[in-house]
C-alpha positions, 0 to 999 in steps of 0.5 A: 913366212909361214909354211903349212906342216903336213898333219897327221892325216896326211895320207903316204908313208913317213919318208913321203910325209918328210918330202912333202914338208921339205916341198912346201919349205922350198916352194916358199923360201925358194919360188916365194910362192903366196901362203894360199898357192902352197895350202892350194898345192898341197891339198892337191897333192893330199887329195892324189895321195888319198886316192893312191893310197885307196887304190894301192890299200897302203900308204904309198911312198917316193918309189910309188910316186916316181913309178907312176903310170899315166893312167894312175893319173888319169884315173885321179882326174877322172874321178875329180871330174866326176865330182864335179871339179872344173878344168881350172882346178884341175889344171891347178892340181896337176900343176901341183903334182908336176911341181912335187915330182920336179922336186923329188927328181932334184932330190935324187929320187928319180922322174916320174915320167906319167907327170909330164906325159899326162896333157892338162885338162882343156879349161873353158875360156870364161865369157868377158863381161861388157858394160852397157853403152850408157855405163860405159860412156858414164865411166868415161865422163869426168862429170860424174865425179865432179863432187869428189873433193880431188883437183879437176886435173886428176879427174880429167886425168882419170877420164882420159884414161878411161877413154882410152881404155873405152874408145881406143880398146887399149890394156890399161897397161897399155894405156899407162905405158904411153909416153908424152910424145905419143899423145895425138895431138896437132890433128893426128887420129892415131896412135902407136901403141906397144902391147904384149910381147912389145908388139906395136900396133896403129889404133885410130883415136876419136875426136872425144878420145882426143878431146879428153887427153887434150883436157888432161894435158892442158890441167896437169900441173906437172910438166911432161918431158916428151921421153917421160909418162903420159899420165903421172901421178899427185907427186909427178911420177908414173900413174900406177894401175891401182889408182885407176882402178880406185877410181873405177871403183868409186865410180861403181858405186856413184853409179850402181854398177857390179863388180864386173865394172873394171877398167879391163871390162871398158875393153871388153865393152869396146870390142863387144859394141864394136861387133854389135854394129857390125864390125869387121872380126879380123880389124877387131883382131888388129884394134886389140893386138890379139896375136889369134883370130880366137882371141877375137871370136870370144866376142861373137859368143858374148853378142850372141848371148846378148841377143839370145838374152834379148829374144828371151825377155821380148819375144812374145813366144819365149816369154810365155814359154809354152808354145803358145802365141800372145793370145794365148792360142796355138800357133796355127 
């Protein structure tokens, strides 16, 4: 794997530039980071060194980095924040600086306590992007793909997986991790799911989801051992998440949905639609398998945004935006 080399414009003195080159090689060869990640770390380090060179009035060296004070790092981050850099990018920049600091310490140059002392910036959590109810239902219906040149059992399989994501709020890894013996058949209306950290939870299975699973099992041509995977590929091996993602991509085109319509968006839709129907937040937390309620509370913000959007689109005074009523007169 090729490694981006420091350019002649790389700030810092010659020993520091040589250390940067060795660090980049270590990132690629030892940690096996992608070329894109190495390049991003390189850019972040370069920006920091430009800032420190300007502050010091000279090319700085390894000793200057080791002797950094927390205020030096905070000053750089404040300057970048003032330029409009997001908290997520600043977090990555600090991760790159810390990586280089650890490399210098391993090479015997000493530890830079300042890099460890500075807290990572807070990152605003991105709001999930759920689908409208009609779109979520359409994604879980095999009839939408009836014209595809795919075997009927494959269409039934994909519909069953997507039904679990939207109808039970499963992650795609949780759905594909189910075993044949886990299938809620024979009158069972719940299944046990193993989520993150090996934590198990019980989730109810709606009749429509149970029917989708039964249709898939009835059509599947492969023998499914009780301890084997519930969902299999065309050759009988475990089903890959990429296959499901590819199927949803095709459905996006057929239904005219945006790129945000992904398998995981169905899980978001499950939570958002439950909340919109007065679902209790603690119950939704249990269904989703969130360790913390704060992870579930983000859906209250999604629902609030949806309500405000509907208000802006339908309320006469919101649409006029001028404080006048629908007849154009000021309210009494």
